[in-house]
C-alpha positions as CSV (number, residue, x, y, z in Angstrom):
1,M,3.3,-6.5,-40.8
2,Q,5.7,-8.0,-38.3
3,G,6.7,-4.6,-37.0
4,S,3.1,-3.8,-36.2
5,H,2.7,-7.0,-34.3
6,R,5.8,-6.1,-32.3
7,L,4.3,-2.7,-31.5
8,I,1.0,-4.3,-30.4
9,G,2.9,-6.7,-28.2
10,I,4.9,-3.9,-26.6
11,A,1.6,-1.9,-26.0
12,I,0.0,-4.9,-24.4
13,L,3.0,-5.5,-22.1
14,A,3.1,-1.8,-21.1
15,T,-0.5,-2.0,-20.2
16,A,-0.1,-5.1,-18.2
17,V,2.9,-3.6,-16.3
18,S,1.0,-0.4,-15.6
19,A,-2.0,-2.4,-14.3
20,Q,0.2,-3.9,-11.6
21,S,-0.6,-2.8,-8.1
22,L,2.0,-1.2,-6.0
23,V,2.0,-4.3,-3.7
24,Q,2.8,-6.4,-6.7
25,M,5.6,-4.1,-7.8
26,A,7.6,-4.4,-4.5
27,P,10.9,-6.4,-4.9
28,A,10.6,-9.9,-3.5
29,K,13.4,-9.2,-0.9
30,F,11.0,-6.9,1.0
31,A,8.5,-9.7,1.7
32,N,10.9,-11.0,4.3
33,R,11.3,-7.8,6.3
34,T,9.5,-7.9,9.6
35,N,7.7,-5.0,11.3
36,P,9.6,-4.1,14.5
37,Y,6.3,-2.8,16.0
38,E,4.1,-5.7,15.0
39,G,1.3,-6.0,17.6
40,S,2.2,-2.8,19.5
41,E,-0.9,-0.8,20.4
42,T,1.3,2.3,21.0
43,A,2.7,2.0,17.5
44,S,-0.7,1.5,16.1
45,L,-2.1,4.6,17.8
46,A,0.9,6.6,16.6
47,G,0.4,5.2,13.1
48,A,-3.3,6.2,13.2
49,K,-2.3,9.8,13.8
50,L,0.3,9.7,11.0
51,F,-2.3,8.0,8.7
52,A,-4.8,10.8,9.4
53,R,-2.2,13.4,8.6
54,E,-0.5,11.8,5.6
55,C,-2.9,9.3,4.0
56,A,-6.5,10.0,4.8
57,A,-7.0,12.8,2.3
58,C,-6.6,10.2,-0.5
59,H,-7.5,6.8,1.1
60,G,-10.2,8.0,3.5
61,G,-10.2,8.3,7.2
62,K,-10.9,4.6,7.7
63,G,-8.9,3.4,4.7
64,E,-12.0,2.8,2.7
65,G,-10.6,4.5,-0.4
66,L,-11.8,7.7,-2.1
67,E,-11.8,8.8,-5.8
68,K,-8.1,9.6,-5.5
69,A,-6.9,6.3,-4.2
70,P,-8.1,2.7,-3.6
71,S,-9.3,1.1,-0.4
72,L,-6.6,-0.2,1.9
73,R,-9.0,-2.8,3.3
74,R,-8.7,-5.0,0.2
75,P,-7.3,-8.5,0.8
76,E,-4.3,-7.6,-1.4
77,V,-3.3,-5.0,1.2
78,S,-4.3,-6.9,4.3
79,N,-2.5,-10.0,3.1
80,A,0.7,-8.2,2.0
81,P,3.8,-8.8,4.1
82,P,4.7,-5.9,6.3
83,G,8.0,-5.3,4.4
84,V,6.1,-4.9,1.2
85,L,3.8,-2.2,2.7
86,F,6.9,-0.5,4.1
87,W,8.4,-0.5,0.5
88,V,5.2,1.0,-0.9
89,L,5.3,3.8,1.6
90,E,8.9,4.5,1.1
91,N,8.9,4.4,-2.7
92,G,5.3,5.2,-3.8
93,S,4.7,5.5,-7.5
94,L,4.0,8.9,-9.0
95,R,2.8,7.1,-12.2
96,N,0.0,5.5,-10.1
97,G,-0.7,8.7,-8.1
98,M,1.0,7.4,-4.9
99,P,3.6,9.8,-3.5
100,S,6.7,8.6,-1.7
101,F,6.7,8.9,2.1
102,A,10.4,8.6,2.4
103,H,10.4,12.0,4.1
104,L,9.0,10.2,7.2
105,P,11.6,8.4,9.4
106,A,11.5,4.6,9.1
107,P,10.0,4.2,12.5
108,Q,7.0,6.3,11.5
109,R,6.5,4.3,8.3
110,W,6.5,1.1,10.4
111,Q,3.9,2.7,12.7
112,I,1.7,3.3,9.6
113,V,2.1,-0.3,8.6
114,T,1.1,-1.3,12.1
115,F,-2.0,0.8,11.9
116,L,-2.9,-0.6,8.5
117,R,-3.1,-4.0,10.1
118,T,-5.8,-2.8,12.4
119,L,-7.8,-1.6,9.4
120,S,-7.8,-5.1,7.9
121,S,-8.6,-6.8,11.2
122,S,-11.5,-4.5,11.9
123,A,-12.8,-5.1,8.3
124,R,-12.7,-8.9,9.0
125,S,-14.4,-8.6,12.3
126,A,-17.1,-6.2,11.2
127,P,-20.6,-7.7,11.2
128,G,-22.1,-8.4,7.8
129,P,-25.1,-6.6,6.3
């Protein structure tokens, strides 16, 4: 009987861990990394082009999310520190269907992070229904 309780506990823990979002999975040390392109319109425009090429097929052209991947306009993403978003891009999670974008040079990943900030700010400033 005790062995079956242990297996149930392990199954519950495994489910809880797999339910974590990628933002939550990032190591704490990445929360302190700053985006060297923060506030740069040029970097944001370059990030928009990269996003269209690398991310839009799964996340939608405006980050609204599609069947394959969640919206990037969620507060969890818009409130995430830039370093955490960088970590997500660099590492991905094949288990969660997110590929790694480590093939992109670090400056390009930061440009995507810069562009993601415009998605969240445009979602906040959009008029309500």
